[in-house]
Backbone as ProteinMPNN parsed JSONL, in Angstrom:
{"seq_chain_A": "MLLLYIINKIIKGKLMADFNNVSIDRSANIFYDGNVSSRNIEFEDGTRKTLGIMLPGIYEFNTIHKEVMEINSGEIEYRLQAEEWVKLSAPNSFEVPANSRFKLKVISLMDYCCSFIKE", "coords_chain_A": {"N_chain_A": [[102.83, 114.755, 83.072], [100.302, 113.204, 83.49], [99.675, 114.358, 86.144], [99.082, 116.963, 85.365], [96.604, 116.171, 84.108], [95.088, 115.105, 85.876], [94.89, 117.338, 87.846], [93.727, 119.211, 86.172], [91.115, 118.012, 85.767], [90.276, 118.181, 88.346], [90.257, 120.824, 88.885], [88.289, 121.813, 87.008], [86.084, 120.576, 88.254], [85.023, 117.997, 87.761], [85.891, 115.541, 89.086], [85.435, 116.067, 91.589], [82.723, 116.601, 91.806], [80.67, 115.354, 93.34], [81.627, 115.462, 95.865], [81.918, 117.259, 98.83], [83.142, 119.542, 101.114], [86.032, 118.708, 101.702], [89.388, 117.604, 102.134], [92.368, 117.918, 100.353], [95.297, 116.64, 99.44], [98.347, 118.281, 98.555], [100.373, 117.085, 97.275], [101.241, 114.559, 94.982], [100.534, 111.038, 94.878], [102.986, 109.146, 93.648], [103.728, 106.274, 91.536], [105.517, 103.385, 90.196], [107.315, 104.563, 88.342], [105.844, 106.849, 87.698], [103.682, 106.043, 86.25], [101.542, 105.23, 87.539], [99.432, 107.404, 89.505], [98.194, 109.378, 91.841], [95.791, 111.446, 94.044], [95.29, 112.141, 97.617], [92.1, 112.203, 99.344], [90.558, 113.759, 101.991], [87.597, 113.438, 103.99], [85.439, 115.264, 106.244], [84.778, 113.567, 108.277], [86.701, 111.982, 108.551], [87.07, 109.928, 106.715], [88.788, 108.522, 103.816], [89.765, 108.774, 100.509], [91.282, 108.0, 97.394], [92.067, 109.673, 94.415], [92.683, 109.001, 91.162], [94.855, 108.319, 88.138], [95.891, 105.616, 85.949], [98.389, 104.459, 83.88], [98.428, 102.374, 80.866], [99.724, 99.005, 81.811], [101.317, 96.549, 84.035], [100.665, 96.083, 87.515], [101.229, 95.885, 91.072], [99.718, 95.895, 94.226], [99.377, 96.546, 97.608], [97.041, 96.244, 100.565], [95.967, 97.688, 103.543], [93.457, 98.468, 104.758], [90.22, 97.532, 103.857], [89.358, 97.846, 100.487], [87.648, 99.822, 97.92], [87.585, 99.789, 94.612], [86.761, 102.016, 92.299], [85.945, 102.337, 88.851], [86.403, 104.833, 86.65], [86.745, 105.198, 84.17], [88.161, 103.534, 81.398], [89.871, 100.055, 81.018], [90.278, 97.284, 82.446], [92.288, 94.282, 84.092], [91.849, 92.534, 87.06], [93.35, 90.741, 89.709], [92.751, 89.255, 92.567], [94.082, 87.725, 95.471], [95.06, 84.425, 95.235], [92.957, 83.882, 93.339], [91.416, 84.026, 89.972], [92.17, 86.021, 87.156], [89.837, 88.904, 86.512], [88.071, 90.393, 84.157], [87.243, 93.889, 83.678], [85.286, 96.769, 82.459], [84.81, 100.344, 82.499], [82.052, 101.95, 83.31], [82.449, 100.564, 86.573], [83.269, 98.578, 89.289], [85.041, 96.976, 92.145], [85.995, 95.051, 94.947], [88.638, 94.75, 97.543], [89.897, 92.822, 99.841], [90.881, 93.807, 103.242], [94.292, 93.859, 104.363], [95.724, 92.53, 102.402], [96.841, 91.654, 98.916], [96.839, 92.751, 95.703], [96.635, 92.393, 92.064], [96.829, 94.361, 88.982], [96.244, 94.634, 85.59], [96.197, 97.1, 83.437], [94.516, 97.874, 80.833], [93.661, 100.004, 79.087], [94.101, 103.634, 79.694], [93.173, 104.252, 82.817], [91.008, 105.811, 84.966], [90.337, 106.364, 88.188], [88.656, 105.959, 91.315], [89.361, 105.188, 94.753], [88.285, 103.969, 97.605], [88.765, 103.714, 101.139], [87.812, 101.559, 103.622], [87.587, 101.182, 106.886], [87.114, 98.565, 109.103]], "CA_chain_A": [[101.558, 114.958, 82.081], [99.266, 112.556, 84.299], [99.359, 115.243, 87.188], [98.342, 117.959, 84.796], [95.239, 115.721, 83.687], [94.387, 115.215, 87.245], [94.776, 118.692, 88.46], [92.739, 119.825, 85.083], [89.899, 117.554, 86.03], [89.811, 118.722, 89.555], [89.72, 122.534, 88.66], [86.966, 121.84, 86.396], [85.141, 119.967, 89.163], [84.734, 116.767, 87.275], [86.124, 114.768, 90.096], [84.784, 116.497, 92.88], [81.287, 117.035, 91.722], [79.904, 114.775, 94.496], [82.463, 115.508, 97.076], [81.754, 118.45, 99.573], [83.935, 119.617, 102.488], [87.104, 117.724, 101.835], [90.876, 118.171, 102.065], [93.117, 117.443, 99.142], [96.96, 116.714, 99.572], [99.029, 118.993, 97.412], [101.544, 116.275, 96.64], [100.656, 113.438, 94.493], [101.2, 109.739, 95.113], [103.291, 108.51, 92.526], [104.284, 105.04, 91.769], [105.908, 102.853, 88.946], [107.886, 105.688, 87.558], [104.943, 107.934, 87.14], [102.797, 105.465, 85.395], [100.269, 105.502, 88.454], [99.164, 108.942, 90.228], [96.747, 109.672, 92.728], [95.637, 112.309, 95.209], [94.599, 111.853, 98.601], [91.178, 113.243, 99.59], [90.119, 113.303, 103.19], [86.495, 114.146, 104.232], [85.324, 115.963, 107.566], [84.442, 112.467, 109.034], [88.175, 111.271, 108.6], [87.221, 108.868, 105.827], [89.734, 108.838, 102.85], [89.633, 108.278, 99.232], [92.197, 108.609, 96.502], [91.606, 109.965, 93.0], [94.05, 108.685, 90.278], [95.107, 107.622, 86.926], [96.999, 104.491, 85.572], [98.707, 104.076, 82.319], [98.479, 100.771, 80.693], [100.814, 98.298, 82.47], [100.839, 95.637, 85.226], [100.946, 96.723, 88.795], [100.803, 95.163, 92.34], [99.467, 96.839, 95.476], [99.227, 95.796, 99.064], [96.175, 96.888, 101.29], [95.863, 97.754, 104.803], [92.301, 98.4, 104.936], [89.39, 97.045, 102.735], [89.376, 98.933, 99.565], [86.515, 99.628, 96.994], [88.051, 100.546, 93.518], [85.774, 102.463, 91.203], [86.82, 102.579, 87.725], [85.437, 105.698, 86.052], [86.961, 105.243, 82.644], [89.285, 102.594, 80.966], [89.541, 98.558, 80.927], [91.505, 96.689, 83.276], [91.77, 93.028, 84.447], [92.588, 92.414, 88.288], [93.385, 89.408, 90.402], [92.898, 89.09, 94.195], [95.052, 86.629, 96.054], [94.398, 83.064, 95.117], [91.789, 84.102, 92.509], [91.532, 84.175, 88.764], [91.916, 87.384, 86.85], [88.594, 89.228, 86.1], [88.189, 91.672, 83.254], [86.11, 94.835, 83.892], [85.345, 98.078, 81.85], [84.147, 101.232, 83.086], [81.961, 102.116, 84.741], [82.623, 99.332, 87.148], [84.083, 98.458, 90.75], [85.374, 95.822, 92.695], [86.469, 95.126, 96.295], [89.711, 94.149, 97.775], [90.119, 92.621, 101.244], [92.16, 94.267, 103.993], [95.654, 93.082, 104.588], [96.036, 91.524, 101.073], [97.559, 92.118, 97.818], [96.225, 92.479, 94.411], [97.261, 92.944, 90.701], [96.187, 94.894, 87.954], [96.464, 94.729, 84.306], [95.489, 98.166, 83.023], [94.574, 97.837, 79.336], [93.575, 101.425, 78.605], [94.115, 104.585, 80.564], [92.28, 104.055, 83.976], [90.487, 106.922, 85.78], [89.605, 105.576, 89.368], [88.571, 106.451, 92.715], [89.608, 104.098, 95.615], [87.639, 104.172, 98.826], [89.273, 102.987, 102.092], [86.878, 101.166, 104.324], [87.967, 100.774, 108.039], [86.086, 97.724, 109.684]], "C_chain_A": [[100.363, 114.32, 82.96], [98.792, 113.667, 85.49], [98.657, 116.114, 86.565], [96.841, 117.504, 84.514], [94.579, 115.615, 84.821], [93.909, 116.548, 87.802], [93.618, 119.499, 87.2], [91.369, 119.413, 85.472], [89.435, 117.956, 87.273], [89.503, 120.095, 89.612], [88.501, 122.387, 88.034], [85.684, 121.186, 87.09], [84.596, 118.813, 88.69], [84.754, 115.712, 88.195], [85.426, 114.887, 91.132], [83.341, 116.987, 92.857], [80.363, 116.551, 93.023], [80.726, 114.78, 95.753], [82.533, 116.888, 97.673], [82.664, 118.472, 100.907], [84.973, 118.666, 102.572], [88.424, 118.568, 101.713], [91.621, 117.533, 100.936], [94.62, 117.684, 99.399], [97.365, 117.465, 98.211], [99.759, 118.172, 96.515], [100.82, 114.977, 96.261], [101.476, 112.23, 95.084], [101.506, 109.371, 93.958], [104.131, 107.204, 92.57], [104.457, 104.591, 90.285], [106.219, 103.753, 87.954], [106.902, 106.542, 86.84], [103.58, 107.363, 86.527], [101.294, 105.214, 86.154], [100.346, 106.684, 89.271], [98.022, 109.033, 90.827], [96.879, 110.855, 93.754], [94.832, 111.848, 96.232], [93.468, 112.702, 98.934], [90.523, 112.667, 100.839], [88.817, 114.181, 103.511], [86.435, 114.402, 105.679], [85.216, 114.645, 108.713], [85.618, 111.649, 109.11], [88.145, 110.199, 107.543], [87.987, 109.501, 104.634], [89.581, 108.023, 101.555], [90.993, 108.59, 98.376], [91.511, 108.474, 95.026], [92.685, 109.866, 92.007], [93.731, 108.393, 88.962], [96.234, 106.454, 86.775], [96.994, 104.278, 84.204], [98.715, 102.746, 82.223], [99.733, 100.188, 81.287], [100.256, 97.36, 83.306], [101.515, 95.937, 86.362], [100.455, 95.776, 89.797], [100.626, 96.056, 93.355], [99.019, 95.699, 96.621], [98.13, 96.654, 99.762], [96.425, 96.868, 102.908], [94.383, 97.543, 105.248], [91.457, 97.75, 103.754], [89.579, 98.249, 101.751], [88.202, 98.651, 98.422], [87.185, 100.476, 95.692], [86.821, 100.66, 92.402], [86.419, 102.659, 90.075], [85.938, 103.546, 86.881], [85.568, 105.751, 84.599], [88.082, 104.108, 82.472], [88.765, 101.053, 81.155], [90.835, 98.122, 81.682], [91.063, 95.065, 83.369], [92.452, 93.073, 86.005], [92.388, 91.068, 88.83], [93.623, 89.589, 91.852], [93.734, 87.796, 94.542], [94.368, 85.354, 95.89], [93.09, 82.876, 94.166], [92.259, 84.122, 91.1], [91.377, 85.683, 88.425], [90.436, 87.39, 86.405], [88.77, 90.459, 85.35], [86.958, 92.795, 83.348], [86.361, 96.244, 82.841], [84.51, 99.071, 82.701], [82.892, 101.666, 82.428], [81.784, 100.88, 85.553], [83.316, 99.527, 88.477], [84.381, 97.243, 91.141], [85.988, 96.002, 93.958], [87.654, 94.419, 96.597], [89.858, 94.014, 99.332], [91.019, 93.318, 101.88], [93.207, 93.329, 104.235], [95.877, 92.135, 103.575], [96.877, 92.198, 99.914], [96.65, 91.782, 96.53], [96.974, 93.031, 93.247], [96.445, 93.325, 89.831], [96.88, 95.004, 86.752], [95.705, 95.826, 83.619], [95.777, 98.15, 81.424], [94.478, 99.12, 78.64], [93.498, 102.231, 79.812], [92.79, 104.395, 81.559], [92.183, 105.202, 84.63], [89.852, 106.293, 87.069], [89.413, 106.551, 90.549], [88.759, 105.214, 93.72], [89.081, 104.581, 97.032], [88.386, 103.225, 99.946], [88.324, 102.686, 103.233], [87.574, 100.587, 105.595], [86.84, 99.838, 108.677], [86.558, 97.055, 110.863]], "O_chain_A": [[99.395, 115.065, 83.109], [97.59, 113.8, 85.719], [97.516, 116.265, 87.0], [95.926, 118.315, 84.652], [93.422, 116.035, 84.84], [92.752, 116.789, 88.146], [92.78, 120.321, 87.57], [90.479, 120.262, 85.537], [88.22, 118.112, 87.4], [88.585, 120.528, 90.309], [87.549, 122.91, 88.612], [84.54, 121.234, 86.638], [83.535, 118.514, 89.238], [83.795, 114.941, 88.231], [84.811, 113.945, 91.629], [82.851, 117.673, 93.755], [79.521, 117.259, 93.576], [80.396, 114.021, 96.665], [83.197, 117.719, 97.053], [82.83, 117.479, 101.614], [84.903, 117.8, 103.444], [88.564, 119.737, 101.353], [91.264, 116.38, 100.693], [95.083, 118.815, 99.547], [96.858, 117.3, 97.102], [99.846, 118.363, 95.302], [99.999, 114.407, 96.98], [102.599, 112.26, 95.586], [100.625, 109.202, 93.115], [105.025, 107.007, 93.394], [103.858, 105.101, 89.338], [105.615, 103.825, 86.884], [107.024, 106.908, 85.671], [102.58, 108.056, 86.34], [100.215, 105.052, 85.582], [101.45, 106.944, 89.749], [96.935, 108.768, 90.313], [97.971, 111.168, 94.229], [93.797, 111.23, 95.985], [93.665, 113.916, 98.871], [90.049, 111.534, 100.918], [88.838, 115.403, 103.365], [87.269, 113.853, 106.398], [85.562, 114.802, 109.884], [85.544, 110.597, 109.745], [89.169, 109.526, 107.426], [87.929, 110.707, 104.397], [89.318, 106.821, 101.537], [91.73, 109.483, 98.794], [90.755, 107.609, 94.585], [93.597, 110.691, 92.058], [92.572, 108.222, 88.584], [97.284, 106.437, 87.417], [96.039, 104.007, 83.476], [98.935, 101.98, 83.161], [100.763, 100.862, 81.261], [99.041, 97.213, 83.433], [102.739, 96.066, 86.38], [99.522, 94.999, 89.593], [101.377, 97.03, 93.405], [98.556, 94.56, 96.563], [98.253, 97.864, 99.571], [97.103, 95.967, 103.403], [94.075, 96.609, 105.988], [92.055, 97.46, 102.717], [89.885, 99.387, 102.106], [87.876, 97.516, 98.074], [87.292, 101.701, 95.759], [86.175, 99.771, 91.848], [87.533, 103.174, 90.167], [84.857, 103.154, 86.44], [84.708, 106.242, 83.867], [88.83, 103.841, 83.413], [87.588, 100.773, 81.383], [92.003, 98.487, 81.557], [90.005, 94.586, 82.959], [93.543, 93.63, 86.133], [91.447, 90.345, 88.504], [94.682, 90.065, 92.261], [93.93, 86.932, 93.688], [93.234, 85.173, 96.334], [92.339, 81.903, 94.234], [93.474, 84.23, 90.931], [90.709, 86.472, 89.093], [89.823, 86.39, 86.031], [89.448, 91.409, 85.74], [85.803, 92.467, 83.078], [87.484, 96.645, 82.533], [83.649, 98.683, 83.49], [82.728, 101.729, 81.21], [80.899, 100.114, 85.17], [83.894, 100.585, 88.726], [83.96, 96.324, 90.438], [86.54, 97.084, 94.156], [87.821, 93.392, 95.938], [89.932, 95.027, 100.028], [92.052, 93.568, 101.259], [93.008, 92.116, 104.301], [96.205, 90.982, 103.856], [97.515, 93.234, 100.104], [95.93, 90.793, 96.388], [97.792, 93.945, 93.349], [95.342, 92.783, 89.748], [98.037, 95.427, 86.755], [94.582, 95.545, 83.202], [96.86, 98.34, 80.869], [95.177, 99.323, 77.647], [92.981, 101.796, 80.841], [91.627, 104.392, 81.155], [93.245, 105.738, 84.946], [88.789, 105.691, 86.915], [89.917, 107.667, 90.674], [88.204, 104.176, 93.36], [89.541, 105.62, 97.504], [88.591, 102.045, 99.66], [88.004, 103.685, 103.876], [88.158, 99.515, 105.438], [85.702, 100.297, 108.777], [85.811, 96.299, 111.484]]}, "name": "protein", "num_of_chains": 1, "seq": "MLLLYIINKIIKGKLMADFNNVSIDRSANIFYDGNVSSRNIEFEDGTRKTLGIMLPGIYEFNTIHKEVMEINSGEIEYRLQAEEWVKLSAPNSFEVPANSRFKLKVISLMDYCCSFIKE"}
């Protein structure tokens, strides 16, 4: 059901309205028994983003590169390593340092765009 939601939004152009000349992976990234789903987007210059959906729940992720998480819809709390929980509602964003770990409490369905920043 999540994949259908993402595909429907991509087809209607809502998620890609600002993205031109990109490649989209056909296969979804699926985590936490399908509660987290995303698609990889690669730009001509090699930069990468993921567009996805998270159902309510608590999740933990690791980073390799710095990440910018843009929340398009939904409400969450996030916690970076050794920091307190921070509550955010869409539209909003937060940054995650490279080579770290962060936790998310998704309170309501979250539509997001994650940008990977190589420094």
